[in-house]
N, C-alpha and C positions, 0 to 999 in steps of 0.2 A: 260569607256563606249565604246562599240564597234562602229566601223564606221557605220555599218548598222543601229544601234539604233539611233545614232546621226543624220544620214541622214533622217530616218523616222520621228524623232521628228521635224527636220527642215521643212520637207515637211508638216507635220501636222500643224505647227505654221503658215506657209505661207497660207495654205488652210483656217485656222481659221481666219487669218487677212483678207483674201479676202471675206469670208462670213460676217465678221463684217463690212467690207466696204460696201458691198451690202446692208446689213440691215440698216446701217446709211443712205445710199442713199435713200432707200425706205421711211424711216422715214422723212427725210428732204423734199422729194417730197410731201409726204402727208401733212406735215405742210405748205409747200408753197401753195398747193391747198386749204387748209383750210383758209389761209390768203387771197388768191385770192377771195374765195367765200364770206368771211366776208367783204371784200372791196366792193363787189357788193351788199351788203345788204342781202345776203342769210345766214340764220342762219346755222352755221356748227361748229362742234367741234369734236375733236378726244379724246375720253374718254374710253379707254379700261377698262373693269371691271375685277373682279377676275376670272370670268368664261373664259374670253379671255386669261388671263395669264396662267390659268390651261391648256387650250387647246394647247397653245404654248409649255408649258412644256412637255405635253404628246407627242406632235409631235416630240420634240427634243429627248426625250427618245426613241421613236420608231425608229427614224433615227439612233441613236447610236446602238440600238439593231440589226438593219439590217446590219450596218457596221460590228459589231462584228460577226454576223452570216456569212457574206460574207468572212471574213478574218480568220475564225476558220478552223483548219485542218479537213478534212473529209476523212474517209476511202474510198478507191476505190473498 
């Protein structure tokens, strides 16, 4: 494996770990807020449905397509 490929994979792994950490932070904050509201007697629940998961998947694919487009070689 070339040095550049290894470095690119390492950077990608670090970026992926950071994105995962931010996602986990968002989820835990939402759960904390849900528990806070429930403790106050306010009915609250986090229940994503299938449509929400599909929208998230489409957004992830769109992001990857944009990244691929940015990094693809273009003629000048």
